[in-house]
N, C-alpha and C positions, 0 to 999 in steps of 0.2 A: 504493500500499500504506500510506504513511505516513499519508495523509488519511483512509483508512478506518479504520485503527488509532485514530485521534485520534477520529474522529466515533462511533466504538463503544468507547470506552476503558472504559465501566463492564463491558460484555460480556467484552473480552478481557482485562480485568485480574483476572477470577476465573481465567483459564488461565495467568497468570504474565506476562502481557504488560502490565506497569504503564508509568507515564508514563517512568521512567528507561530502560526496556527502547526505547521509542518514540522517545526523544531519541537514545539511543545509534544506534539503527538509522537513523535520518535523517542524524545525523552521519557515520557510516559510509558511507551512500549519497552524499553530498555530496563526502567525501573521494575516493571511489572514482572518481566524475566528473571530479573535478580531475586526479586522477593519470591518467586515461585521456585526458583532454585534452591533458597534458603528454607522454604517451607518443606520442600522435600527432603533436605537433609534432615531437618528436626523430625520430620517422619520416621526416617530410616533409624535416628538415634533413640526415638521413643520405642520403635519396635525393639531395640537392643536391650534397653534398659527393661522391658516389660519382659522379655525372654530371661532376664537375669534375676527379676524379681519372681517371676514365676520357679524358676529354679531354687530359690532361697525358700519360697513359701513350702515348696515339696518338701525340702529337707526338714524346715521346721514341722511340717505335718508328720513326716516320720518320726521325729525325735518327740513328739507330743504323745504319739501313739505308743511309742516305747515307753515313755515315763508313766503314762496311765496305766499300763500293763503293769509295771512293777509297783506302783502304789497299790493298785487294786489286789495284787498278790501277796505284798508284805504288810498291807495295813488293815486294821479291821474297817469295815463300811462307816463305822462313826467318824473316822477321821479323815474320810475322803473329801469331805468339803473344804478340810484346811488345804488340799491342793488343788480346790476349784471344780472337783469333779461332783455334779450332782445326780449321778446315776444312782437307779435304786438298787441295783445287781446288774 
């Protein structure tokens, strides 16, 4: 679009698309492209962090399951609440 507007500057200028408009239009296009590239990088970074978080939460869940099992085996049911376990049995 920018190249076409520049190549036909005389004809489009009659309709209000002067050189200032074309310059601003091109600058806006470049800014939009740069922001889009930045957004795509942030999306990729977010996906990587989400994968790290998921892995950490999976490890945490495994540790919690193991701790609950040990508490239930080694402590009477009356003490389970002390460990945050609300199970009846």
